[in-house]
N, C-alpha and C positions, 0 to 999 in steps of 0.2 A: 594464468595471467591476461590481464583485461588487453583487449586490442584497441590498439588508437583509430577513432574513425576519422580526425581532422584533427590538425595542431592549429592553433592560433597564438599569435603573437601582440599582447597589448601592452602600452607603455604606464608606467604606474605614475601617476600625477604627483605634484606636490603635498597635497593633502591624502595622499594613500590611497586614491580614486582609480579605477578602472574600470575601462568601456569594454564589455563586452559585445563581442561582432552581433549584427543584426540577426544574421541568419543564424546563430547559434540561440540568441533569446527566442527566438521565433519557434524552431524546433524543440526546446527546451520549456516553450511555452511560459518563460519567464518574461514575458512582454505584456503578462496578465495583468491586472492587479492584485496587490497584496503577495504577489509572487517575494521569493527571498531566497538568496544563496548560502546556505552553512558552509563555513570555512573549519578545516581539519589540518592539522598539523600534526604529522606522523613523525614518529620516533628517528625516521631517518633522513629528517627535514625536507620532507616534501609538502605541498602544501594544495589541496584538495579542496575545489570548489564543487558544492552538490546542492544543486536546483531542488528548491523546499517550496510547494506552492499550498495556498491556502487552502482547507478545507470547507465547503458551504455547511452554513449552519444546520441544515438539517440533515446532513451528513455526518457531523461529529459523532454522534451514537456508535455510529460502525466503528468509527478507529480510537472508540476507549480501550483500554487497557482489558477491561472486564469480557467486552463482546468480542475482542480479538483472542482472547483466551479460549472464547467459547468458540470459536471460528476454526481454533486449533485443536481442540479437541474434539471437533464434527470433521475433519482433516483424517483427524487419526484412527476415529470410527470407522470413518468412507475406507481408508487403505486397510483397517482391520477386518472389513466384512461386515461390521456391525450394521447393517441395515436392510429395511425391507424398501423394495420398490414396488411403487404401486402404480397402477392403470386407472388414472381417476378420482375422483371426491366417492364414488360409492365404495370402492375399492378401500380406500383410505378408512372411510367410518367402519366398514368390517373388520379392518385390520384393529383397529381403534376401539372399538367394542369387544374385540377378540381378547384384548388384553386387560379390560375392565373385566371381563367375564372371569380370564383366569385369575386376575388378581383378589377378587371377590371370594370364590369359590375353593 
């Protein structure tokens, strides 16, 4: 169960707008340009507000579904011990050369 950090009460204006408290906006970075709120209505009638922050254009590639799938694959490989730890660039090239030699031979 989620623990509540702080409770806020806000009035719903005639057009359905609400104003989030300033400390909440700052803490969740909702005062940044482009920030949005996702509204989720649950089956039990609750309404959840979830902060959504814009991703800088030069970082969008990292958040693409393809890249995130590769990140999950890498995490699974690490968890399963399918990795090699090297100490520096020279050892990295040695490992790569051994792999090439093994696949060629």
